[in-house]
VMD Tcl script that draws the C-alpha trace (Angstrom):
set ca {
  {-15.93 -16.67 16.98}
  {-16.83 -13.28 18.22}
  {-14.12 -10.54 18.61}
  {-13.90 -9.16 22.21}
  {-10.95 -6.82 21.82}
  {-8.64 -5.01 19.39}
  {-6.16 -7.29 17.27}
  {-3.03 -7.78 19.14}
  {-0.72 -6.93 16.27}
  {2.36 -7.20 18.63}
  {2.08 -10.89 18.24}
  {3.42 -10.61 14.68}
  {6.65 -9.62 13.20}
  {5.24 -6.77 11.17}
  {2.61 -4.30 12.38}
  {1.10 -4.01 8.77}
  {1.21 -5.79 5.47}
  {4.59 -5.92 3.64}
  {4.94 -3.70 0.52}
  {2.97 -4.45 -2.46}
  {5.86 -4.05 -4.74}
  {9.69 -4.21 -4.48}
  {12.83 -4.11 -6.65}
  {15.59 -6.74 -6.54}
  {18.52 -7.21 -8.86}
  {17.09 -4.64 -11.34}
  {13.71 -6.54 -11.47}
  {10.25 -5.19 -10.30}
  {8.27 -7.85 -8.11}
  {4.63 -7.66 -6.91}
  {3.46 -9.30 -3.65}
  {1.31 -12.44 -4.45}
  {0.74 -14.17 -1.08}
  {1.88 -14.46 2.41}
  {3.03 -18.08 3.34}
  {3.64 -17.56 7.01}
  {3.52 -14.69 9.43}
  {4.27 -15.32 13.04}
  {6.07 -13.50 15.97}
  {9.61 -13.66 14.37}
  {9.05 -13.13 10.61}
  {6.65 -12.92 7.77}
  {7.56 -15.05 4.58}
  {5.94 -13.91 1.36}
  {5.84 -14.67 -2.33}
  {6.71 -12.07 -4.81}
  {6.29 -12.30 -8.64}
  {8.08 -10.71 -11.35}
  {6.09 -7.92 -12.99}
  {7.33 -8.83 -16.52}
  {9.53 -11.67 -17.68}
  {12.38 -11.94 -15.34}
  {15.58 -10.27 -16.44}
  {18.14 -12.33 -18.18}
  {20.65 -11.76 -15.30}
  {21.73 -14.98 -13.63}
  {20.72 -13.61 -10.21}
  {17.15 -12.73 -11.36}
  {14.12 -15.03 -10.69}
  {10.47 -15.12 -11.87}
  {9.48 -15.68 -8.22}
  {11.22 -15.00 -4.99}
  {10.34 -15.85 -1.37}
  {11.04 -12.77 0.75}
  {11.55 -13.05 4.51}
  {10.78 -9.94 6.73}
  {12.29 -10.25 10.03}
  {10.69 -8.79 13.18}
  {10.48 -5.10 13.20}
  {8.35 -4.02 16.01}
  {8.88 -3.85 19.89}
  {7.16 -6.30 22.21}
  {6.06 -5.29 25.80}
  {8.41 -2.24 25.63}
  {11.38 -4.43 24.55}
  {13.06 -3.46 21.30}
  {13.36 -6.49 19.00}
  {14.18 -5.15 15.57}
  {17.99 -6.02 16.33}
  {16.86 -9.70 16.74}
  {15.43 -9.57 13.21}
  {18.62 -8.18 11.81}
  {20.74 -10.67 13.71}
  {18.76 -13.58 12.36}
  {18.93 -12.15 8.75}
  {22.73 -11.84 9.05}
  {22.87 -15.60 10.23}
  {20.73 -16.95 7.60}
  {22.59 -15.01 4.83}
  {25.82 -16.66 6.20}
  {24.19 -20.07 6.05}
  {22.68 -19.63 2.60}
  {26.19 -18.50 1.36}
  {27.93 -21.47 2.97}
  {25.43 -23.76 1.18}
  {25.68 -22.22 -2.19}
  {25.41 -24.84 -4.92}
  {23.88 -27.62 -2.73}
  {21.04 -29.01 -4.82}
  {17.96 -28.79 -2.61}
  {18.81 -25.44 -0.91}
  {17.14 -22.47 -2.47}
  {19.63 -19.97 -4.09}
  {20.31 -16.61 -2.45}
  {18.61 -13.74 -4.21}
  {19.66 -10.66 -2.15}
  {19.30 -8.56 0.87}
  {16.46 -5.96 0.86}
  {16.86 -4.33 4.20}
  {18.48 -4.77 7.70}
  {16.11 -7.61 8.51}
  {14.83 -8.68 5.14}
  {16.29 -10.90 2.38}
  {14.96 -12.96 -0.69}
  {15.75 -16.37 -1.85}
  {14.80 -18.39 -4.89}
  {11.12 -19.61 -4.69}
  {10.70 -23.35 -4.81}
  {7.41 -24.56 -6.33}
  {6.83 -27.54 -4.13}
  {4.48 -28.92 -1.37}
  {5.34 -28.96 2.40}
  {5.70 -32.38 3.67}
  {2.89 -31.82 6.24}
  {0.54 -31.32 3.55}
  {0.92 -34.81 2.25}
  {-0.29 -38.11 3.63}
  {3.01 -39.68 2.43}
  {5.74 -38.55 0.00}
  {6.78 -40.46 -3.08}
  {8.82 -43.60 -2.78}
  {12.51 -42.88 -2.03}
  {11.95 -39.43 -0.94}
  {13.56 -39.70 2.46}
  {16.64 -41.43 1.08}
  {17.09 -38.40 -1.13}
  {16.43 -36.12 1.81}
  {19.07 -37.92 3.73}
  {21.49 -37.32 0.86}
  {20.48 -33.56 1.07}
  {21.08 -33.37 4.85}
  {24.46 -35.11 4.42}
  {25.54 -32.65 1.73}
  {24.61 -29.72 4.18}
  {26.59 -31.34 6.97}
  {29.55 -31.80 4.85}
  {29.60 -27.98 4.45}
  {29.84 -27.71 8.25}
  {26.14 -26.82 8.71}
  {23.63 -28.36 10.99}
  {19.95 -27.60 9.87}
  {18.51 -27.91 13.28}
  {14.73 -27.77 12.33}
  {14.00 -31.03 10.61}
  {11.42 -31.79 13.29}
  {9.13 -29.44 11.37}
  {7.51 -31.09 8.35}
  {6.47 -27.56 7.02}
  {10.30 -26.91 6.35}
  {10.68 -29.95 4.31}
  {9.39 -29.47 0.72}
  {8.54 -32.14 -1.81}
  {9.17 -30.94 -5.45}
  {9.03 -32.48 -8.80}
  {9.78 -36.29 -9.03}
  {9.96 -36.51 -5.23}
  {12.94 -34.06 -4.99}
  {13.50 -32.62 -1.51}
  {14.20 -29.09 -0.63}
  {14.84 -27.54 2.82}
  {13.79 -24.00 3.71}
  {13.86 -21.67 6.79}
  {17.45 -21.92 8.12}
  {16.76 -19.62 11.13}
  {17.76 -22.33 13.61}
  {20.70 -23.71 11.50}
  {24.18 -23.40 12.85}
  {27.59 -23.65 11.16}
  {30.99 -24.51 12.24}
  {33.37 -21.61 12.72}
  {36.90 -23.07 12.38}
  {38.48 -19.68 12.44}
  {37.40 -19.17 16.00}
  {39.95 -19.81 18.82}
  {39.80 -22.68 21.15}
  {37.71 -23.37 23.09}
  {34.97 -21.71 21.38}
  {35.66 -23.08 17.95}
  {35.90 -26.67 19.47}
  {32.72 -26.21 21.61}
  {30.81 -24.98 18.39}
  {32.19 -28.11 16.42}
  {30.55 -30.35 19.04}
  {27.29 -28.48 18.94}
  {27.14 -28.67 15.20}
  {27.83 -32.41 15.20}
  {25.20 -32.97 17.84}
  {22.53 -31.13 15.95}
  {23.48 -32.84 12.67}
  {22.96 -36.14 14.42}
  {19.48 -34.75 15.52}
  {18.68 -33.91 11.84}
  {19.18 -37.55 10.96}
  {17.10 -38.66 13.98}
  {14.24 -36.47 12.91}
  {14.50 -37.74 9.24}
  {14.23 -41.23 10.44}
  {11.43 -40.57 12.74}
  {9.36 -38.88 9.86}
  {10.21 -41.99 7.65}
  {8.93 -44.29 10.32}
  {5.64 -42.55 10.65}
  {5.07 -41.84 6.90}
  {6.95 -44.61 5.05}
  {7.44 -47.38 7.62}
  {7.74 -49.94 4.70}
  {10.92 -48.19 3.48}
  {12.53 -48.09 6.89}
  {15.76 -50.01 7.36}
  {16.78 -51.75 10.58}
  {19.42 -48.98 11.27}
  {17.07 -46.27 10.56}
  {14.31 -47.91 13.01}
  {16.91 -47.81 15.76}
  {17.99 -44.24 14.92}
  {14.34 -43.05 14.88}
  {14.02 -44.00 18.43}
  {17.31 -42.98 19.86}
  {16.96 -40.13 22.39}
  {20.05 -39.16 24.16}
  {19.97 -37.34 27.70}
  {20.10 -33.92 26.18}
  {17.19 -34.75 23.91}
  {15.17 -35.93 26.71}
  {16.01 -32.85 28.80}
  {15.10 -30.59 25.79}
  {11.71 -32.14 25.59}
  {11.04 -32.01 29.34}
  {11.93 -28.40 29.27}
  {10.13 -27.33 26.19}
  {6.81 -29.39 26.49}
  {5.45 -27.20 29.36}
  {6.40 -24.06 27.34}
  {4.61 -25.41 24.25}
  {1.49 -26.13 26.31}
  {1.34 -22.64 27.90}
  {2.03 -20.96 24.56}
  {-0.77 -23.08 22.79}
  {-3.30 -22.08 25.53}
  {-2.36 -18.30 25.29}
  {-2.63 -18.41 21.50}
  {-5.96 -20.32 21.77}
  {-7.29 -17.81 24.18}
  {-6.17 -14.82 22.08}
  {-7.70 -16.44 19.03}
  {-11.00 -17.06 20.67}
  {-11.23 -13.44 21.74}
  {-10.61 -12.38 18.14}
  {-7.29 -10.60 19.06}
  {-4.89 -12.86 17.14}
  {-5.46 -11.51 13.70}
  {-2.43 -11.32 11.61}
  {-1.92 -7.90 9.77}
  {-1.57 -10.12 6.60}
  {-4.65 -12.38 7.21}
  {-6.24 -11.46 3.75}
  {-3.05 -12.72 2.01}
  {-2.80 -15.94 3.93}
  {-5.31 -18.15 1.96}
  {-3.73 -21.51 2.42}
  {-3.88 -24.24 5.08}
  {-1.19 -24.15 7.66}
  {-1.25 -27.28 9.99}
  {0.74 -25.48 12.71}
  {-1.94 -22.88 13.17}
  {-4.49 -25.69 13.39}
  {-3.06 -26.71 16.81}
  {-4.53 -23.57 18.44}
  {-7.18 -22.45 15.99}
  {-9.27 -25.65 16.93}
  {-12.50 -23.93 16.07}
  {-11.61 -24.18 12.42}
  {-13.84 -26.59 10.60}
  {-12.29 -29.71 9.34}
  {-13.87 -29.22 5.89}
  {-12.05 -25.97 5.56}
  {-8.80 -27.63 6.37}
  {-9.28 -30.44 3.94}
  {-10.24 -27.85 1.25}
  {-6.91 -26.22 1.72}
  {-4.71 -29.37 2.24}
  {-4.29 -29.96 -1.45}
  {-3.03 -26.56 -2.33}
  {0.75 -26.21 -3.19}
  {3.04 -24.19 -1.12}
  {6.66 -23.28 -1.16}
  {9.22 -20.87 0.17}
}
mol new
graphics top color blue
foreach p $ca { graphics top sphere $p radius 0.5 }
foreach p [lrange $ca 0 end-1] q [lrange $ca 1 end] { graphics top cylinder $p $q radius 0.2 }
display resetview
């Protein structure tokens, strides 16, 4: 690949790498790696400089999410980063104590927050998870739904982590939505319906992953659920499929011109299947070399 223009840093949330050090809950942390840096956010691993403080809210490692800070095509978007950080903080607080949801660590800025780092592997890095994983994941999703929250992003295998002994974890609650029973009718009632619909879609996506990765464990009910697409679901696919195709062509063109270079590229040293959809020039051997690496956030 030969560069034909300057890097287009506006395609990324941050115009430059995140800080090499930060302080959280009285503990100093150092930047170790960047898990993902896209248009809306950069998610990074920070490791405690010395043994973590004995305080209950101190962690040896934290995943820090930096929301979008820079403008795009003259449009100010920093407010979006702040809005999403506020939403995610409310979601994590609503799910506090649910096993399989990372613990909240703290807010570091208007659009930046930290959560507990989960030492696990993304589902999209595995040929198949351990036996019984999807049953445990369903229990986790049902616990989340019981708190009035729909995850909303279960279609992405990269957001589903496989931990020790096949324990499931969910990360990235950017698309999650929660019930707001305190809101007046009809807003509160409409929101409850939206949450219920998206919760059902969470289970649909879980069954779909299970059918594709562990078909021998699929029950008859789950088989039916994995193929149940409602009218809204079909409409969503029809509307978003052209958008995804256009976006992929644009990213591929930018990548071929050498313009789609992340400001944190030197810290992104692991295989990301999502990028492989438009970085088609990447050699399969390199992909296989990174596929076995652990990842968590």
